[in-house]
GUBA-867057 format. One record per atom (N, C-alpha, C): residue number from 1; residue in three letters; x, y, z. Coordinates in steps of 0.05 Angstrom, whole numbers, plus 5000, padded with zeros to 4 digits. Atoms other than C-alpha are relative to their C-alpha. Layout:
resi	resn	xx	yy	zz
NUM	ALA	X	Y	Z
...
END
This chain:
resi	resn	xx	yy	zz
1	MET	5003	5026	4987
1	MET	5718	5713	2477
1	MET	4998	5005	5031
2	PRO	5003	4996	4971
2	PRO	5693	5711	2550
2	PRO	5024	4989	5015
3	GLU	4977	5007	4983
3	GLU	5745	5704	2605
3	GLU	5000	4970	5007
4	TYR	5001	5028	4993
4	TYR	5721	5634	2625
4	TYR	5009	4982	4977
5	VAL	4991	5016	5023
5	VAL	5733	5609	2554
5	VAL	5030	5002	4996
6	ARG	4971	4996	5001
6	ARG	5803	5639	2552
6	ARG	5014	4983	5021
7	TRP	4989	5017	4978
7	TRP	5817	5605	2619
7	TRP	5000	4971	4992
8	ALA	5002	5029	5007
8	ALA	5793	5537	2594
8	ALA	5019	4993	4978
9	VAL	4983	5006	5023
9	VAL	5832	5541	2529
9	VAL	5030	5003	5006
10	HIS	4972	4994	4996
10	HIS	5897	5570	2555
10	HIS	5012	4989	5026
11	ARG	4990	5011	4974
11	ARG	5901	5538	2625
11	ARG	4988	4972	5005
12	PRO	5012	5026	4996
12	PRO	5880	5465	2615
12	PRO	5010	4986	5025
13	GLY	4990	5013	4976
13	GLY	5924	5444	2673
13	GLY	4983	5006	5025
14	ASP	5017	4993	4977
14	ASP	5876	5480	2720
14	ASP	4975	4983	5002
15	TRP	5024	5016	4998
15	TRP	5818	5435	2703
15	TRP	5003	4971	4990
16	MET	4997	5027	5010
16	MET	5845	5373	2668
16	MET	5008	4980	5022
17	THR	4991	5017	4978
17	THR	5868	5346	2736
17	THR	4977	4990	5017
18	VAL	5023	5010	4985
18	VAL	5797	5330	2759
18	VAL	5002	4970	5002
19	PRO	4998	5029	4996
19	PRO	5799	5260	2790
19	PRO	4979	4986	4984
20	ALA	5019	5016	5017
20	ALA	5766	5207	2746
20	ALA	4975	4994	5016
21	THR	5023	5007	4984
21	THR	5719	5191	2804
21	THR	4980	5023	5000
22	MET	5018	4977	5000
22	MET	5689	5261	2798
22	MET	4989	5006	4972
23	ARG	5010	4996	5028
23	ARG	5678	5257	2722
23	ARG	4975	4984	4995
24	ARG	5024	5014	5007
24	ARG	5611	5238	2694
24	ARG	4999	4997	4970
25	THR	5002	5005	5029
25	THR	5599	5207	2625
25	THR	4971	4995	4993
26	TYR	5027	5004	5010
26	TYR	5535	5211	2585
26	TYR	5003	4991	4971
27	GLU	5001	5009	5028
27	GLU	5517	5178	2519
27	GLU	4974	5009	4989
28	ARG	5025	4992	5013
28	ARG	5466	5206	2471
28	ARG	4999	4988	4972
29	PRO	5003	5013	5026
29	PRO	5447	5159	2414
29	PRO	4989	5020	4979
30	GLY	5012	4981	5018
30	GLY	5405	5216	2383
30	GLY	5020	5020	4990
31	GLY	4980	4981	5008
31	GLY	5468	5258	2378
31	GLY	5021	4986	4983
32	GLY	4981	5016	5015
32	GLY	5503	5205	2337
32	GLY	5005	4975	5017
33	ALA	4996	5025	4985
33	ALA	5505	5132	2359
33	ALA	5029	4998	5010
34	GLY	4974	5003	4988
34	GLY	5563	5123	2406
34	GLY	5014	5026	5008
35	THR	4989	4975	4990
35	THR	5574	5197	2421
35	THR	5002	5000	5030
36	VAL	4995	5000	4971
36	VAL	5604	5205	2490
36	VAL	5006	5028	5009
37	LEU	4995	4974	4988
37	LEU	5601	5268	2532
37	LEU	5010	4996	5028
38	GLU	4988	5004	4973
38	GLU	5646	5271	2593
38	GLU	5004	5027	5013
39	VAL	4997	4976	4985
39	VAL	5639	5326	2644
39	VAL	5028	4999	5013
40	VAL	4973	5000	4989
40	VAL	5711	5345	2662
40	VAL	5005	5024	5019
41	HIS	4997	4978	4982
41	HIS	5700	5410	2700
41	HIS	4972	5013	5005
42	GLN	5025	4986	4993
42	GLN	5643	5446	2736
42	GLN	5006	5021	5021
43	ASP	4996	4978	4980
43	ASP	5641	5513	2773
43	ASP	4976	5018	4997
44	GLY	5024	4984	5001
44	GLY	5573	5545	2787
44	GLY	4985	4995	4974
45	VAL	5015	5003	5025
45	VAL	5539	5559	2720
45	VAL	5019	4993	4977
46	PHE	4980	5007	5021
46	PHE	5603	5541	2681
46	PHE	5006	4971	5001
47	GLN	4994	5028	5001
47	GLN	5620	5472	2657
47	GLN	5016	4995	4974
48	ILE	4985	5009	5024
48	ILE	5667	5437	2608
48	ILE	4994	4970	4996
49	GLU	5004	5028	5007
49	GLU	5648	5372	2573
49	GLU	5019	4994	4976
50	ARG	4985	5010	5023
50	ARG	5695	5333	2528
50	ARG	4981	4982	4984
51	VAL	5019	5015	5017
51	VAL	5654	5307	2470
51	VAL	5016	4984	4979
52	THR	4988	5017	5019
52	THR	5676	5248	2428
52	THR	4978	4988	4982
53	MET	5019	5010	5019
53	MET	5636	5232	2365
53	MET	5014	4980	4982
54	PRO	4987	5020	5017
54	PRO	5653	5168	2326
54	PRO	5002	5008	4971
55	ALA	4997	4996	5029
55	ALA	5677	5169	2254
55	ALA	4973	4994	4986
56	GLY	5025	5004	5016
56	GLY	5618	5177	2205
56	GLY	4975	5007	5015
57	SER	5025	4994	4986
57	SER	5569	5200	2258
57	SER	4990	5028	4993
58	ILE	5014	4975	5006
58	ILE	5520	5258	2252
58	ILE	4986	5010	5025
59	ALA	5017	4987	4980
59	ALA	5493	5307	2303
59	ALA	4980	5016	4984
60	PRO	5019	4986	5016
60	PRO	5428	5330	2271
60	PRO	4996	5029	5009
61	VAL	5005	4972	4993
61	VAL	5406	5403	2271
61	VAL	4986	5001	5027
62	HIS	5011	4997	4973
62	HIS	5392	5423	2344
62	HIS	5010	5025	5012
63	ARG	4990	4978	4984
63	ARG	5403	5476	2396
63	ARG	4997	4993	5030
64	HIS	5001	5004	4971
64	HIS	5413	5480	2471
64	HIS	4990	5026	5012
65	PRO	5012	4975	4993
65	PRO	5364	5534	2493
65	PRO	5008	5012	5027
66	LEU	4992	4990	4974
66	LEU	5391	5541	2564
66	LEU	5030	5005	5003
67	ILE	4970	5000	4997
67	ILE	5466	5541	2548
67	ILE	5013	5015	4977
68	ASP	4982	4989	5020
68	ASP	5515	5586	2512
68	ASP	5025	4983	5000
69	THR	4976	5017	5001
69	THR	5573	5543	2488
69	THR	5021	5012	4982
70	TYR	4977	4995	5017
70	TYR	5641	5552	2458
70	TYR	5013	4973	4995
71	GLU	4989	5026	5006
71	GLU	5664	5490	2422
71	GLU	5029	5003	4991
72	CYS	4972	4998	5005
72	CYS	5739	5482	2423
72	CYS	5010	4974	4988
73	TYR	4991	5023	5015
73	TYR	5764	5433	2370
73	TYR	5026	4990	5010
74	LEU	4975	5013	4992
74	LEU	5817	5383	2391
74	LEU	5012	4982	4978
75	THR	4990	5018	5021
75	THR	5822	5329	2337
75	THR	4977	4988	4984
76	GLY	5020	5012	5017
76	GLY	5786	5295	2280
76	GLY	4995	5017	4975
77	VAL	5009	4986	5024
77	VAL	5754	5316	2214
77	VAL	4970	5002	5001
78	ALA	5029	4997	4999
78	ALA	5684	5345	2212
78	ALA	4992	5026	4985
79	LEU	5013	4976	5009
79	LEU	5637	5395	2180
79	LEU	4982	5008	5023
80	PHE	5016	4990	4977
80	PHE	5607	5437	2236
80	PHE	4985	5025	4990
81	SER	5017	4978	5010
81	SER	5549	5483	2218
81	SER	4987	5014	5023
82	VAL	5013	4983	4980
82	VAL	5525	5541	2261
82	VAL	4985	5022	4985
83	ARG	5017	4980	5014
83	ARG	5467	5584	2236
83	ARG	5006	5000	4970
84	HIS	4997	5003	5029
84	HIS	5476	5558	2165
84	HIS	5028	5007	4990
85	ARG	4972	4995	5009
85	ARG	5551	5574	2164
85	ARG	5016	4976	5008
86	THR	4986	5025	4996
86	THR	5594	5512	2156
86	THR	5030	5005	5002
87	THR	4971	4999	4996
87	THR	5666	5506	2181
87	THR	5011	4972	4998
88	LYS	4987	5026	5001
88	LYS	5711	5448	2163
88	LYS	5022	4999	5022
89	LEU	4980	5004	4979
89	LEU	5751	5423	2223
89	LEU	5018	4977	4992
90	PHE	4981	5021	5008
90	PHE	5814	5382	2209
90	PHE	5026	5004	5015
91	PRO	4975	4997	4986
91	PRO	5882	5369	2240
91	PRO	5015	5025	4990
92	GLY	4988	4975	5007
92	GLY	5919	5435	2241
92	GLY	4983	5024	5009
93	THR	5018	4979	4989
93	THR	5859	5475	2267
93	THR	4996	4997	5030
94	VAL	5001	5005	4971
94	VAL	5874	5456	2339
94	VAL	4994	5027	5014
95	HIS	5008	4978	4983
95	HIS	5843	5503	2390
95	HIS	4982	5020	4985
96	ARG	5019	4983	5013
96	ARG	5795	5532	2339
96	ARG	4975	5001	5017
97	VAL	5023	4998	4982
97	VAL	5738	5559	2381
97	VAL	4976	5011	4985
98	LEU	5025	4992	5014
98	LEU	5667	5564	2353
98	LEU	4979	5008	5021
99	PRO	5021	4992	4981
99	PRO	5617	5606	2394
99	PRO	4973	4991	4990
100	ILE	5028	5009	5007
100	ILE	5546	5578	2395
100	ILE	4981	5011	5021
101	PRO	5020	4990	4981
101	PRO	5494	5621	2430
101	PRO	4977	4980	5003
102	ALA	5021	5019	4994
102	ALA	5436	5584	2462
102	ALA	4979	4998	4978
103	GLU	5021	5001	5020
103	GLU	5387	5603	2407
103	GLU	5010	4991	4972
104	ALA	4989	5007	5027
104	ALA	5433	5581	2349
104	ALA	4997	4971	4994
105	TRP	5002	5028	5011
105	TRP	5416	5519	2309
105	TRP	5027	4992	4990
106	HIS	4974	5009	5009
106	HIS	5477	5477	2295
106	HIS	4999	4969	4996
107	SER	4999	5028	5006
107	SER	5497	5408	2270
107	SER	5029	4993	4994
108	ALA	4973	5009	5007
108	ALA	5559	5366	2256
108	ALA	4999	4974	4985
109	VAL	4996	5025	5015
109	VAL	5580	5312	2207
109	VAL	5029	4993	5003
110	VAL	4973	5009	4994
110	VAL	5642	5273	2227
110	VAL	5011	4984	4976
111	GLY	4987	5014	5022
111	GLY	5690	5248	2173
111	GLY	5005	4971	5008
112	GLU	4995	5029	4996
112	GLU	5706	5174	2164
112	GLU	5029	4995	5010
113	GLU	4972	5004	4992
113	GLU	5780	5186	2183
113	GLU	5004	4992	5029
114	GLY	4997	5006	4972
114	GLY	5768	5178	2257
114	GLY	4981	5017	5017
115	PRO	5018	4985	4983
115	PRO	5731	5207	2317
115	PRO	5006	5030	5001
116	LEU	4998	4972	4995
116	LEU	5718	5281	2328
116	LEU	5001	5004	5030
117	VAL	4999	4994	4971
117	VAL	5739	5306	2397
117	VAL	5002	5030	5003
118	PHE	4999	4972	4994
118	PHE	5724	5375	2423
118	PHE	4991	5005	5028
119	LEU	5009	4992	4974
119	LEU	5713	5412	2488
119	LEU	4975	5018	4996
120	SER	5023	4983	5000
120	SER	5644	5442	2499
120	SER	5001	5016	5026
121	ILE	4997	4982	4977
121	ILE	5656	5502	2545
121	ILE	4974	5014	5003
122	GLN	5028	4993	4997
122	GLN	5588	5520	2573
122	GLN	4995	5020	5022
123	ARG	5010	4982	4980
123	ARG	5554	5576	2610
123	ARG	4969	4997	5000
124	TYR	5029	5004	4998
124	TYR	5484	5559	2634
124	TYR	4986	5027	5005
125	ARG	5014	4975	4998
125	ARG	5434	5616	2627
125	ARG	4980	5000	5024
126	THR	5019	5002	4977
126	THR	5392	5593	2687
126	THR	5016	4993	5025
127	ASP	4987	5009	4975
127	ASP	5408	5577	2759
127	ASP	4997	4970	5004
128	VAL	5001	5029	4999
128	VAL	5394	5504	2744
128	VAL	5028	4989	4999
129	ALA	4973	5012	4999
129	ALA	5455	5462	2762
129	ALA	5007	4987	4973
130	PRO	4992	5014	5025
130	PRO	5494	5441	2699
130	PRO	5001	4970	5004
131	ARG	4998	5029	5000
131	ARG	5490	5368	2682
131	ARG	5013	4991	4975
132	SER	4989	5007	5026
132	SER	5502	5357	2608
132	SER	4984	5015	4979
133	VAL	5015	4986	5021
133	VAL	5483	5393	2543
133	VAL	4977	4983	4990
134	ILE	5022	5016	5010
134	ILE	5439	5333	2527
134	ILE	4975	5005	5016
135	GLY	5024	4992	4985
135	GLY	5392	5358	2582
135	GLY	4987	5025	4989
136	SER	5011	4976	5012
136	SER	5380	5421	2541
136	SER	5003	4997	4969
137	TRP	4998	5007	5028
137	TRP	5372	5391	2471
137	TRP	4973	5003	4987
138	GLU	5025	4995	5013
138	GLU	5319	5416	2424
138	GLU	5004	4998	4970
139	VAL	4998	5003	5029
139	VAL	5306	5398	2351
139	VAL	4978	5017	4987
140	PRO	5021	4984	5013
140	PRO	5267	5440	2300
140	PRO	4973	4985	4999
141	ALA	5027	5013	5001
141	ALA	5192	5428	2300
141	ALA	4993	4991	4972
END
């Protein structure tokens, strides 16, 4: 696990104190109606977004070709698939980290029990300023 991911997972106090006025929120209906992505930290090519997907929502198969991500599960129930390998996330798997390289196709199906919340810890592969993973969203042809 890269050092920046260890830092994000094990030292949340270092970045969770970002003032609300500096946080940006994005919504992507195509990623599941009502899905909210909130940028909570940014440093050069590194960024952390807190993603909240509503109960019963689906993120269809997609990838983020400019971004390597590490998804850190916080709460909820979901089936998360990366490169055709499915992992069930549920309470008790807190801080489970799923690496997702930029070229990896992935998807998520959220259970009806409540919202899925996870941190998307990102490293942009270009010198383009990070904004949100929704700016680097590609679906299969």
